[in-house]
Backbone bond lengths (Angstrom), bond angles and torsions (degrees), N, CA, C in turn:
res aa  C-N    CA-C-N  psi(-1)  N-CA   C-N-CA  omega(-1)  CA-C   N-CA-C  phi
1 X - - - 1.460 - - 1.525 109.93 -
2 X 1.321 116.02 138.92 1.456 120.31 -179.57 1.525 110.78 -68.80
3 X 1.306 114.97 140.60 1.462 120.47 177.72 1.521 110.00 -86.39
4 X 1.342 114.64 168.40 1.462 120.02 178.75 1.525 110.54 -60.75
5 X 1.331 115.98 -41.54 1.462 120.03 -178.25 1.532 111.77 -66.26
6 X 1.327 117.71 -41.23 1.466 120.17 179.25 1.524 111.35 -65.62
7 X 1.336 117.16 -36.85 1.467 120.35 177.29 1.520 109.90 -67.27
8 X 1.335 117.28 -38.88 1.466 120.37 178.04 1.523 110.91 -61.65
9 X 1.337 116.40 -38.66 1.469 119.45 178.12 1.533 111.03 -65.92
10 X 1.329 116.32 -39.55 1.468 119.74 177.31 1.527 111.08 -64.02
11 X 1.323 117.06 -39.92 1.462 121.18 178.55 1.525 110.42 -63.28
12 X 1.346 116.00 -42.63 1.475 120.16 179.17 1.529 110.84 -62.92
13 X 1.329 117.71 -41.91 1.465 121.46 178.33 1.523 111.11 -63.75
14 X 1.333 116.46 -43.31 1.459 120.72 179.85 1.532 110.79 -65.11
15 X 1.329 117.39 -38.40 1.468 120.73 178.94 1.529 110.75 -66.43
16 X 1.335 117.28 -39.98 1.466 120.38 177.13 1.535 110.73 -63.54
17 X 1.328 116.30 -43.38 1.462 120.72 178.32 1.525 110.70 -64.28
18 X 1.313 116.48 -38.43 1.464 121.08 178.50 1.520 110.84 -62.19
19 X 1.346 116.89 -38.78 1.464 120.87 178.59 1.525 111.16 -66.23
20 X 1.351 116.23 -39.20 1.469 120.16 178.33 1.525 110.50 -64.66
21 X 1.320 116.75 -45.86 1.473 121.34 -179.74 1.524 110.66 -62.72
22 X 1.310 116.53 -39.50 1.458 120.56 179.65 1.533 110.51 -64.39
23 X 1.334 116.19 -40.90 1.468 120.39 177.83 1.521 110.90 -63.90
24 X 1.335 116.43 -42.28 1.469 120.05 179.05 1.526 111.24 -64.93
25 X 1.309 117.32 -34.84 1.463 120.79 175.74 1.526 111.02 -61.39
26 X 1.331 115.67 -44.77 1.471 120.21 -179.07 1.524 110.05 -64.30
27 X 1.338 116.75 -44.75 1.461 120.82 179.85 1.527 111.42 -62.14
28 X 1.325 116.55 -41.02 1.466 120.15 179.07 1.523 110.98 -64.45
29 X 1.335 116.81 -42.55 1.465 120.47 -179.96 1.527 111.14 -64.40
30 X 1.348 116.64 -40.34 1.469 120.46 178.65 1.530 110.30 -65.44
31 X 1.334 116.57 -41.32 1.467 120.70 179.87 1.522 111.26 -64.84
32 X 1.328 116.95 -40.88 1.464 120.48 178.03 1.524 110.10 -57.15
33 X 1.317 115.86 -45.30 1.465 120.20 -178.94 1.522 110.80 -62.04
34 X 1.330 116.50 -40.00 1.466 121.04 179.50 1.520 111.31 -59.65
35 X 1.344 116.33 -46.26 1.462 120.00 -177.40 1.523 111.98 -76.37
36 X 1.335 117.23 -28.73 1.461 119.93 174.02 1.527 110.57 -62.35
37 X 1.323 116.35 -41.51 1.470 120.09 178.02 1.523 110.90 -63.95
38 X 1.330 116.13 -39.34 1.471 119.94 179.11 1.522 110.70 -62.69
39 X 1.335 117.31 -42.79 1.466 121.06 179.73 1.535 110.31 -66.28
40 X 1.344 116.51 -39.81 1.466 119.93 -179.58 1.527 111.07 -64.72
41 X 1.336 116.04 -43.78 1.468 118.65 179.55 1.525 110.75 -67.87
42 X 1.321 116.13 -30.97 1.460 120.21 179.10 1.529 111.23 -66.76
43 X 1.321 116.58 -30.13 1.473 119.95 179.63 1.518 111.12 -61.53
44 X 1.332 116.88 -38.33 1.465 120.07 178.73 1.528 110.55 -67.58
45 X 1.320 115.91 -40.91 1.469 120.11 178.61 1.535 109.99 -64.23
46 X 1.331 115.70 -40.94 1.461 120.12 179.42 1.526 110.84 -63.58
47 X 1.317 116.81 -37.60 1.472 119.72 178.23 1.530 110.24 -63.45
48 X 1.326 117.23 -39.21 1.460 120.51 178.44 1.531 110.88 -63.55
49 X 1.345 116.26 -41.93 1.472 120.54 178.61 1.519 110.16 -63.19
50 X 1.320 117.58 -43.23 1.455 120.69 -179.08 1.533 111.86 -66.61
51 X 1.325 116.02 -34.22 1.469 118.31 176.84 1.530 110.08 -66.57
52 X 1.345 116.64 -38.22 1.452 119.71 175.20 1.515 111.50 -62.61
53 X 1.333 116.05 -42.54 1.466 119.64 177.54 1.527 111.19 -63.69
54 X 1.322 116.25 -36.27 1.465 119.32 179.40 1.534 111.22 -61.37
55 X 1.329 115.86 -41.91 1.461 120.19 178.93 1.528 110.47 -64.70
56 X 1.332 116.05 -45.09 1.463 120.41 -177.80 1.526 111.02 -66.94
57 X 1.331 116.89 -44.51 1.458 120.63 -176.66 1.524 112.42 -69.04
58 X 1.314 116.95 -25.39 1.468 119.23 178.84 1.527 112.07 -63.92
59 X 1.353 116.10 -17.24 1.465 120.51 179.32 1.526 112.37 -92.69
60 X 1.331 117.11 -0.52 1.461 120.69 -178.22 1.532 110.12 -132.39
61 X 1.309 119.53 90.48 1.467 121.42 -179.21 1.523 113.70 -75.97
62 X 1.365 118.62 -12.91 1.458 120.44 -178.11 1.528 110.42 -71.38
63 X 1.363 118.11 174.37 1.473 121.40 180.00 1.529 111.48 -49.07
64 X 1.315 114.87 137.95 1.461 120.85 -169.80 1.504 114.61 -94.62
65 X 1.303 118.74 -18.52 1.464 119.94 -175.90 1.515 108.86 -151.27
66 X 1.324 117.26 153.20 1.463 119.99 178.47 1.519 111.28 -68.08
67 X 1.316 115.68 162.90 1.462 120.68 178.39 1.517 110.66 -65.01
68 X 1.331 115.16 158.79 1.470 120.08 178.75 1.524 110.02 -60.50
69 X 1.331 118.03 138.39 1.467 120.09 177.15 1.521 111.56 -68.23
70 X 1.307 115.96 159.51 1.465 120.66 178.34 1.530 110.17 -65.03
71 X 1.357 116.91 150.75 1.464 119.31 179.15 1.528 113.69 -56.48
72 X 1.347 116.64 -28.81 1.461 119.10 -178.15 1.530 113.03 -75.14
73 X 1.355 116.68 -12.27 1.457 120.47 179.10 1.521 109.84 -60.83
74 X 1.316 116.37 147.36 1.456 120.39 -179.13 1.520 110.59 -61.13
75 X 1.317 115.44 140.87 1.458 122.80 -177.55 1.526 109.38 -114.78
76 X 1.300 116.38 129.34 1.449 121.86 172.44 1.522 109.74 -104.23
77 X 1.316 116.44 136.55 1.470 119.94 -178.93 1.521 109.28 -136.14
78 X 1.338 114.90 139.59 1.466 122.31 174.76 1.515 106.75 -115.92
79 X 1.338 116.61 118.92 1.465 122.11 -177.25 1.519 108.70 -111.29
80 X 1.318 116.34 122.09 1.467 122.78 -175.71 1.528 109.97 -98.85
81 X 1.325 116.11 121.53 1.461 121.02 177.55 1.517 110.97 -133.01
82 X 1.337 116.25 -137.72 1.465 120.23 -176.97 1.522 111.16 -134.22
83 X 1.318 115.11 157.19 1.462 122.48 171.26 1.524 111.39 -94.37
84 X 1.323 116.63 -26.62 1.456 122.52 -174.49 1.523 111.04 -105.61
85 X 1.326 114.53 160.48 1.452 120.14 179.34 1.523 112.17 -92.05
86 X 1.306 114.95 -162.02 1.457 123.20 179.31 1.528 112.32 55.93
87 X 1.340 115.99 37.38 1.472 119.55 176.96 1.520 110.05 -122.64
88 X 1.319 116.53 30.64 1.455 120.61 172.96 1.516 113.85 64.01
89 X 1.330 116.93 -146.59 1.473 121.08 -175.35 1.522 114.19 -87.75
90 X 1.344 118.68 14.83 1.466 121.19 -172.56 1.523 112.30 -55.07
91 X 1.337 118.19 -49.38 1.465 120.60 -176.79 1.525 111.68 -64.85
92 X 1.313 116.88 -40.86 1.469 120.08 178.53 1.522 110.81 -64.22
93 X 1.317 116.30 -40.01 1.470 119.97 -178.39 1.522 111.61 -66.40
94 X 1.332 117.20 -43.09 1.460 118.90 -176.77 1.525 110.99 -73.11
95 X 1.337 117.75 -32.79 1.469 119.84 175.85 1.526 110.03 -65.64
96 X 1.324 116.40 -42.82 1.460 120.27 177.57 1.529 110.77 -61.64
97 X 1.339 116.66 -41.90 1.468 120.79 178.55 1.525 110.52 -64.09
98 X 1.333 117.26 -42.04 1.468 121.09 -177.93 1.527 111.16 -66.39
99 X 1.319 117.02 -46.49 1.467 119.84 -178.87 1.528 111.31 -64.15
100 X 1.330 115.49 -40.70 1.464 118.63 177.36 1.517 112.20 -66.65
101 X 1.328 116.77 -41.00 1.460 120.48 -179.88 1.516 112.73 -65.81
102 X 1.356 116.93 -41.37 1.468 120.01 179.07 1.520 111.31 -66.92
103 X 1.332 116.18 -37.70 1.467 119.09 177.80 1.526 110.68 -65.89
104 X 1.322 116.54 -37.90 1.463 120.82 179.86 1.527 111.57 -65.94
105 X 1.326 116.96 -30.93 1.463 120.79 178.72 1.523 112.55 -75.09
106 X 1.320 116.64 -11.68 1.457 120.23 174.34 1.509 115.57 84.84
107 X 1.336 118.24 9.93 1.466 120.42 178.81 1.521 109.50 -86.72
108 X 1.332 119.11 120.39 1.468 120.72 178.40 1.525 110.73 -65.96
109 X 1.339 117.67 155.59 1.470 120.93 -176.36 1.526 114.17 -54.01
110 X 1.345 117.26 -35.03 1.465 119.27 -178.17 1.528 112.21 -71.13
111 X 1.332 117.78 -13.66 1.464 121.68 179.62 1.523 112.40 -102.84
112 X 1.336 116.94 17.83 1.459 120.32 -177.41 1.527 110.86 -110.14
113 X 1.319 115.53 138.97 1.463 122.53 172.75 1.529 107.08 -119.56
114 X 1.322 116.64 122.44 1.463 120.68 -171.67 1.527 111.74 -116.94
115 X 1.320 114.95 140.04 1.463 123.22 170.23 1.520 106.85 -120.03
116 X 1.316 116.62 130.69 1.462 121.46 177.21 1.521 108.99 -109.22
117 X 1.308 116.45 132.48 1.463 121.92 171.93 1.524 106.38 -102.54
118 X 1.328 116.03 100.93 1.461 120.52 -176.17 1.511 111.46 115.48
119 X 1.328 117.01 129.62 1.460 121.84 -175.91 1.518 112.00 -67.86
120 X 1.328 117.03 -31.26 1.471 118.94 -176.60 1.531 111.98 -71.59
121 X 1.317 116.95 -38.31 1.463 118.35 177.32 1.523 110.42 -71.10
122 X 1.352 116.95 -31.74 1.470 120.40 176.52 1.525 110.83 -64.04
123 X 1.333 116.78 -41.14 1.471 120.63 178.67 1.522 110.92 -63.01
124 X 1.314 117.16 -41.00 1.467 120.06 -179.19 1.525 111.48 -68.33
125 X 1.326 116.48 -37.89 1.461 119.49 176.57 1.520 110.55 -65.18
126 X 1.331 116.98 -42.15 1.465 120.45 177.62 1.514 111.75 -62.45
127 X 1.337 117.31 -42.38 1.462 120.86 178.86 1.526 111.95 -64.93
128 X 1.343 116.76 -26.45 1.471 121.03 178.33 1.526 111.89 -85.57
129 X 1.341 116.65 3.49 1.464 119.99 178.96 1.506 114.73 86.83
130 X 1.346 117.19 21.51 1.464 121.32 -179.55 1.534 108.62 -129.34
131 X 1.327 117.74 77.99 1.472 119.85 -179.56 1.522 111.71 -63.71
132 X 1.321 116.13 148.74 1.463 121.49 -177.87 1.525 110.12 -99.00
133 X 1.331 116.16 153.84 1.458 121.46 178.68 1.521 111.76 -86.75
134 X 1.324 116.24 -34.38 1.462 121.25 -177.18 1.525 108.67 -135.02
135 X 1.342 115.73 142.46 1.467 121.20 172.76 1.518 107.47 -122.67
136 X 1.326 116.16 117.65 1.457 121.39 177.45 1.519 109.35 -102.74
137 X 1.338 118.01 145.91 1.468 119.76 178.36 1.519 111.60 -72.76
138 X 1.308 115.15 159.01 1.458 120.61 175.06 1.531 108.09 -88.02
139 X 1.337 118.52 125.90 1.467 119.42 -179.22 1.522 111.33 -64.59
140 X 1.329 114.73 147.50 1.461 119.20 -179.31 1.508 114.21 -86.83
141 X 1.335 117.17 -11.89 1.459 121.68 179.49 1.523 108.50 -159.07
142 X 1.317 116.34 176.53 1.465 120.15 -179.41 1.530 111.45 -64.56
143 X 1.332 117.15 -29.39 1.469 119.84 -179.56 1.524 112.03 -66.61
144 X 1.325 117.60 -22.19 1.456 120.70 -179.66 1.516 114.09 -89.95
145 X 1.334 117.71 -1.34 1.467 120.24 -176.96 1.526 111.67 -75.94
146 X 1.325 117.46 -44.23 1.471 120.87 -172.86 1.532 112.52 -58.19
147 X 1.354 120.44 -47.13 1.476 118.47 178.21 1.523 113.02 -59.07
148 X 1.326 117.73 -35.67 1.461 120.54 179.37 1.530 111.31 -73.03
149 X 1.322 116.99 -34.69 1.473 119.93 174.60 1.521 109.78 -62.45
150 X 1.319 117.05 -43.24 1.465 121.06 178.70 1.531 111.23 -62.17
151 X 1.334 116.31 -40.06 1.461 120.16 178.27 1.525 110.68 -65.86
152 X 1.325 116.58 -40.77 1.461 119.77 178.45 1.530 111.64 -65.11
153 X 1.316 117.31 -40.87 1.465 120.64 178.03 1.520 109.99 -60.19
154 X 1.332 116.51 -41.19 1.470 120.44 178.90 1.528 110.91 -62.04
155 X 1.332 116.80 -43.98 1.464 120.52 -179.60 1.527 110.75 -65.59
156 X 1.331 116.37 -43.13 1.466 120.10 -178.43 1.530 111.65 -65.49
157 X 1.330 117.14 -36.54 1.465 119.88 176.11 1.525 110.68 -65.11
158 X 1.322 116.33 -39.52 1.473 119.80 177.30 1.518 110.47 -64.86
159 X 1.324 117.11 -41.36 1.463 120.79 176.27 1.533 110.37 -58.17
160 X 1.321 116.28 -45.66 1.462 120.72 -172.95 1.535 111.55 -69.93
161 X 1.318 116.49 -46.28 1.468 119.12 -172.15 1.527 113.59 -89.44
162 X 1.321 117.69 -31.59 1.464 119.23 -176.26 1.524 112.99 -100.05
163 X 1.320 117.11 -27.55 1.462 119.31 -175.33 1.530 112.61 -115.65
164 X 1.310 115.95 1.31 1.465 121.73 176.10 1.538 112.30 58.83
165 X 1.320 116.07 37.20 1.466 120.70 174.92 1.525 107.65 -88.60
166 X 1.321 116.12 107.56 1.459 121.24 -172.47 1.524 113.16 -100.71
167 X 1.317 117.03 -7.90 1.461 120.22 178.28 1.525 108.82 -119.61
168 X 1.319 116.00 128.54 1.467 121.59 178.74 1.524 108.59 -134.37
169 X 1.322 116.05 127.32 1.460 122.63 178.68 1.522 109.28 -118.10
170 X 1.324 116.08 142.78 1.462 122.54 173.17 1.524 108.29 -107.88
171 X 1.323 116.38 130.52 1.472 121.64 176.70 1.525 107.76 -120.29
172 X 1.322 116.09 118.17 1.465 120.83 -179.48 1.520 108.95 -151.87
173 X 1.309 115.86 170.80 1.457 120.56 177.14 1.520 109.26 -96.55
174 X 1.312 115.40 131.70 1.465 122.02 -179.70 1.521 108.88 -96.52
175 X 1.332 116.10 126.87 1.466 120.31 -179.55 1.522 109.75 -78.26
176 X 1.323 116.62 133.27 1.459 121.72 -179.37 1.531 110.72 -99.17
177 X 1.318 117.08 -66.35 1.465 121.66 176.40 1.520 108.24 -169.47
178 X 1.347 115.75 148.87 1.459 119.70 178.29 1.513 111.73 54.17
179 X 1.342 115.90 -121.58 1.465 121.33 -179.69 1.525 111.97 -98.49
180 X 1.332 117.41 16.88 1.472 120.92 -176.52 1.528 110.72 -103.33
181 X 1.330 115.62 141.09 1.460 122.55 176.98 1.522 108.06 -155.45
182 X 1.343 116.32 172.20 1.466 119.67 178.29 1.530 109.02 -151.25
183 X 1.319 118.33 148.29 1.474 121.01 175.07 1.527 110.15 -64.44
184 X 1.309 116.06 144.81 1.461 121.32 -174.61 1.525 108.65 -147.37
185 X 1.326 117.23 147.76 1.461 119.75 174.31 1.524 109.79 -133.22
186 X 1.332 115.25 147.41 1.456 122.22 -176.08 1.519 109.04 -133.22
187 X 1.331 116.05 131.11 1.458 121.06 175.64 1.524 108.84 -82.54
188 X 1.326 115.62 113.71 1.462 119.97 179.09 1.527 111.41 -87.46
189 X 1.322 116.10 -43.22 1.466 123.05 176.86 1.527 108.66 -136.87
190 X 1.331 118.45 145.02 1.470 127.32 -5.09 1.518 111.42 -71.38
191 X 1.308 116.72 162.09 1.456 120.59 178.86 1.520 110.42 -62.32
192 X 1.297 115.49 138.79 1.468 121.71 -179.54 1.535 108.87 -77.01
193 X 1.328 116.24 112.23 1.466 120.46 -177.90 1.526 111.67 -64.35
194 X 1.335 117.60 -32.14 1.464 119.94 178.84 1.534 110.43 -67.98
195 X 1.337 115.14 -39.78 1.468 119.65 177.44 1.535 110.14 -62.91
196 X 1.327 116.73 -44.88 1.462 120.22 178.06 1.528 110.92 -63.04
197 X 1.335 116.98 -38.57 1.463 120.49 178.72 1.517 111.55 -64.17
198 X 1.343 116.82 -40.42 1.470 119.97 178.66 1.524 110.93 -64.26
199 X 1.334 115.94 -39.47 1.462 119.44 178.19 1.532 110.26 -63.58
200 X 1.324 116.63 -45.46 1.464 120.86 -178.85 1.520 112.05 -61.56
201 X 1.343 117.39 -37.72 1.463 121.35 -172.90 1.529 113.37 -89.58
202 X 1.326 117.95 2.64 1.463 119.07 177.92 1.534 110.76 -65.07
203 X 1.321 113.52 155.28 1.461 118.81 175.44 1.523 108.78 -80.26
204 X 1.326 116.47 128.10 1.468 120.57 179.59 1.534 109.15 -71.51
205 X 1.347 118.14 139.88 1.473 120.09 -173.75 1.529 114.63 -66.63
206 X 1.323 118.37 -18.40 1.469 120.32 177.60 1.533 109.65 -120.06
207 X 1.320 116.70 -179.03 1.472 121.25 -176.32 1.529 111.86 -84.06
208 X 1.325 118.10 -16.71 1.463 121.66 -176.55 1.525 110.22 -116.42
209 X 1.312 116.59 121.20 1.460 121.76 177.90 1.531 109.17 -83.06
210 X 1.330 119.07 128.28 1.461 120.55 -179.66 1.530 111.29 -62.54
211 X 1.330 115.49 158.85 1.456 121.66 176.32 1.524 109.43 -121.46
212 X 1.322 117.17 173.20 1.462 121.45 179.54 1.527 108.30 -145.26
213 X 1.326 115.10 159.52 1.462 119.76 -176.62 1.519 113.22 -117.88
214 X 1.335 118.77 -15.75 1.459 120.44 -177.90 1.530 110.94 -76.30
215 X 1.300 115.95 170.37 1.464 121.68 -178.66 1.524 110.88 -58.79
216 X 1.351 115.78 132.75 1.474 120.20 -175.69 1.523 111.60 -59.79
217 X 1.328 117.20 -50.09 1.465 120.90 -176.04 1.519 111.05 -62.10
218 X 1.309 116.95 -39.28 1.465 120.35 -179.43 1.527 111.01 -67.20
219 X 1.323 116.58 -42.65 1.463 120.15 179.08 1.524 110.93 -67.28
220 X 1.327 116.86 -43.33 1.467 120.71 178.96 1.533 110.34 -61.03
221 X 1.340 116.43 -43.66 1.459 120.71 179.02 1.523 111.43 -61.33
222 X 1.343 116.17 -41.30 1.466 119.81 179.10 1.516 112.29 -64.42
223 X 1.328 116.71 -40.12 1.469 120.10 178.79 1.531 111.49 -68.33
224 X 1.327 116.98 -36.93 1.465 119.94 178.15 1.522 110.51 -66.13
225 X 1.337 117.31 -37.10 1.459 120.32 175.47 1.529 110.53 -61.37
226 X 1.328 116.34 -38.70 1.465 119.52 177.04 1.529 110.65 -67.43
227 X 1.321 115.96 -35.88 1.469 119.44 175.72 1.528 110.66 -63.28
228 X 1.328 117.16 -41.73 1.458 120.86 176.25 1.528 110.47 -60.55
229 X 1.325 115.75 -44.65 1.464 120.14 179.24 1.527 110.51 -58.49
230 X 1.349 116.09 -48.05 1.467 119.83 -179.69 1.528 110.81 -60.64
231 X 1.326 117.35 -43.99 1.468 121.61 -177.04 1.525 111.06 -64.79
232 X 1.334 117.33 -43.80 1.460 120.72 -179.34 1.528 110.96 -70.09
233 X 1.321 116.68 -41.46 1.472 119.98 178.43 1.531 109.75 -61.91
234 X 1.329 115.60 -42.73 1.461 119.04 179.14 1.530 111.18 -62.30
235 X 1.337 116.48 -41.51 1.467 119.89 179.52 1.521 110.66 -60.14
236 X 1.335 117.24 -43.35 1.467 120.74 177.04 1.524 111.10 -61.87
237 X 1.335 116.84 -50.43 1.465 120.84 -175.91 1.523 111.72 -64.57
238 X 1.342 116.86 -43.26 1.467 120.36 179.18 1.532 110.60 -64.39
239 X 1.336 116.25 -41.01 1.459 119.96 -179.97 1.528 111.14 -64.48
240 X 1.334 116.70 -41.99 1.458 120.19 179.57 1.526 111.10 -67.13
241 X 1.323 117.19 -40.47 1.463 120.04 176.51 1.529 110.38 -63.15
242 X 1.334 117.08 -40.58 1.470 121.33 179.81 1.530 110.92 -67.75
243 X 1.343 115.91 -39.27 1.467 118.91 177.80 1.526 110.64 -59.03
244 X 1.324 116.40 -46.01 1.465 119.68 179.51 1.523 111.72 -70.89
245 X 1.333 117.09 -30.64 1.466 119.57 175.08 1.524 110.72 -65.60
246 X 1.332 116.14 -42.09 1.464 120.55 177.46 1.527 110.66 -65.23
247 X 1.339 115.48 -39.67 1.472 119.36 177.74 1.529 110.68 -65.57
248 X 1.332 116.25 -39.00 1.464 120.27 177.72 1.522 110.81 -61.31
249 X 1.340 115.99 -44.23 1.469 119.62 178.79 1.525 110.78 -62.70
250 X 1.338 117.08 -41.25 1.462 120.83 179.17 1.526 110.96 -64.32
251 X 1.344 116.14 -41.41 1.466 119.88 179.86 1.524 111.72 -68.71
252 X 1.325 116.61 -33.28 1.469 119.50 176.85 1.527 110.46 -64.44
253 X 1.333 116.36 -42.24 1.466 119.79 177.36 1.526 110.85 -66.04
254 X 1.339 115.79 -42.12 1.463 119.71 179.44 1.522 110.69 -63.44
255 X 1.331 116.15 -41.10 1.465 120.00 179.97 1.530 110.47 -62.72
256 X 1.320 116.38 -42.20 1.462 119.73 178.75 1.530 111.07 -62.89
257 X 1.343 116.22 -43.23 1.470 119.60 179.33 1.525 111.30 -64.06
258 X 1.338 116.89 -40.63 1.466 120.52 179.79 1.521 110.58 -65.75
259 X 1.335 116.12 -41.61 1.466 119.25 179.16 1.527 110.94 -63.35
260 X 1.326 116.75 -40.31 1.465 119.58 176.69 1.525 110.59 -64.67
261 X 1.346 115.43 -40.54 1.466 119.98 177.44 1.524 111.06 -63.56
262 X 1.341 116.34 -41.17 1.464 120.11 178.34 1.533 111.44 -63.45
263 X 1.329 115.95 -41.69 1.475 119.00 177.87 1.526 110.55 -60.47
264 X 1.348 115.73 -42.22 1.460 119.25 178.63 1.521 112.15 -65.11
265 X 1.326 116.69 -42.18 1.469 120.57 179.38 1.528 111.53 -66.69
266 X 1.337 116.55 -39.07 1.468 119.55 178.28 1.530 110.51 -63.38
267 X 1.341 115.56 -43.81 1.466 118.80 178.55 1.529 110.35 -63.93
268 X 1.342 116.80 -41.91 1.466 120.60 178.11 1.518 110.75 -63.97
269 X 1.332 116.47 -39.13 1.472 120.53 179.18 1.522 110.84 -62.50
270 X 1.356 116.70 -45.64 1.474 119.76 -179.58 1.523 111.31 -64.79
271 X 1.350 116.24 -40.22 1.471 118.94 177.93 1.525 110.86 -63.45
272 X 1.332 115.56 -46.14 1.455 119.47 -177.99 1.521 111.25 -65.99
273 X 1.330 116.34 -37.68 1.464 120.20 178.57 1.519 110.66 -66.93
274 X 1.340 115.83 -40.66 1.455 119.34 178.82 1.527 110.54 -65.50
275 X 1.366 115.30 -40.26 1.464 118.90 177.24 1.525 110.74 -63.26
276 X 1.324 116.43 -39.08 1.467 119.99 179.43 1.519 111.28 -65.31
277 X 1.359 115.55 -43.04 1.473 119.45 178.69 1.517 110.40 -64.96
278 X 1.344 114.74 -42.61 1.469 119.21 179.14 1.528 110.82 -61.59
279 X 1.337 116.03 -42.63 1.465 120.30 178.31 1.509 111.81 -61.56
280 X 1.328 117.44 -41.21 1.465 120.84 179.01 1.524 111.01 -65.19
281 X 1.361 115.78 -41.10 1.471 119.22 178.00 1.532 111.41 -63.40
282 X 1.346 114.85 -40.68 1.466 118.50 179.19 1.522 110.86 -64.27
283 X 1.337 116.67 -38.65 1.464 119.72 177.36 1.517 111.22 -63.14
284 X 1.359 116.38 -40.03 1.476 119.80 178.85 1.513 110.90 -64.48
285 X 1.349 114.88 -44.92 1.466 119.23 -179.93 1.529 110.64 -63.09
286 X 1.351 115.24 -43.73 1.469 118.81 179.98 1.518 110.74 -62.90
287 X 1.328 117.36 -39.54 1.461 120.52 178.19 1.509 111.81 -65.59
288 X 1.332 115.43 -41.46 1.467 119.61 178.94 1.522 110.59 -62.93
289 X 1.350 115.28 -45.06 1.468 118.96 179.84 1.523 110.84 -63.12
290 X 1.332 117.31 -36.10 1.463 120.27 179.29 1.516 111.38 -64.75
291 X 1.334 116.43 -35.14 1.463 119.93 179.59 1.524 111.84 -75.66
292 X 1.321 117.22 -41.11 1.467 120.47 -175.80 1.524 112.65 -78.68
293 X 1.323 118.29 -18.80 1.467 120.41 -177.21 1.530 113.27 -94.46
294 X 1.346 119.29 9.04 1.465 120.60 177.98 1.541 109.50 -73.14
295 X 1.344 118.51 133.13 1.480 123.12 -176.23 1.530 109.95 -123.74
296 X 1.366 113.86 153.79 1.474 117.52 176.14 1.515 110.23 -84.45
297 X 1.301 116.60 -174.85 1.471 120.13 -176.58 1.509 112.30 -68.67
298 X 1.375 118.17 -22.91 1.444 120.20 177.26 1.512 112.37 -87.76
299 X 1.334 116.77 2.32 1.469 119.33 177.61 1.508 114.43 90.75
300 X 1.354 114.42 3.68 1.462 116.83 178.67 1.531 109.70 -84.65
301 X 1.354 114.93 147.09 1.467 119.68 179.24 1.507 108.53 -74.26
302 X 1.290 115.15 128.88 1.466 119.98 177.78 1.510 108.77 -83.35
303 X 1.323 115.24 123.67 1.481 118.86 177.59 1.520 108.99 -75.27
304 X 1.359 117.72 120.39 1.454 119.41 -177.15 1.513 112.62 -62.60
305 X 1.348 118.00 -17.60 1.443 120.23 178.70 1.520 110.04 -82.25
């Protein structure tokens, strides 16, 4: 049976763990807010890029994008996960989404080129029989996203021009709200002609559509590069927000379990303490009775005084 002192030590350990979990909850919530702001500000930048594309596309009524590549064409995929643990099932969910999405696109495993953002998602892909070519670290803050976006753009350009990889998919988790998120995939290449058509056919917010004087192809290429930047930055920010959302959910469950454990230990401590006090009282009473019940040879009670 556990002693009072051993239960007290367990309570102290549980309280220390509870403080750690509570701190991690706060950090996760603060991080979520940071990445939510990044995604919100990115929406305004994306709107500016799309307005630029609208102006450029209005000068080209012909087909806007090449036809979809054949399923046998090489497929490039970027899968966003985590470097750190304690983020629940996020890595397993995004790997499952990526493998299912690539299979649905019809690209056989030998025709796939994979980039993993995060060592843990890379390990899961390798264990599933899909080794990755590149592993990029997960940025620790919004300031670390831009250098990684630039590195990804460089790799994707090399894929496109040197390796003839014409299809690129992004697989990441999209943050919804609070501790909620969902796996999501985005087609980066080839450009979606329907999406470009919708942008071209939008109503301009004013009565005068802007014009431009530089080369059409050069301007269009520059705007598409900005679209790539926005898409990759968003994937990083959404993935980081989702990672912290998953961690927040895990910490909430852990906190609840610890609190239940603490309640049980406190109740056990009070019971054990009461039993200990009761035992001590019984020993005192038994000792007193032993002293008062001593008798002489004639059967008289001997007064201990």
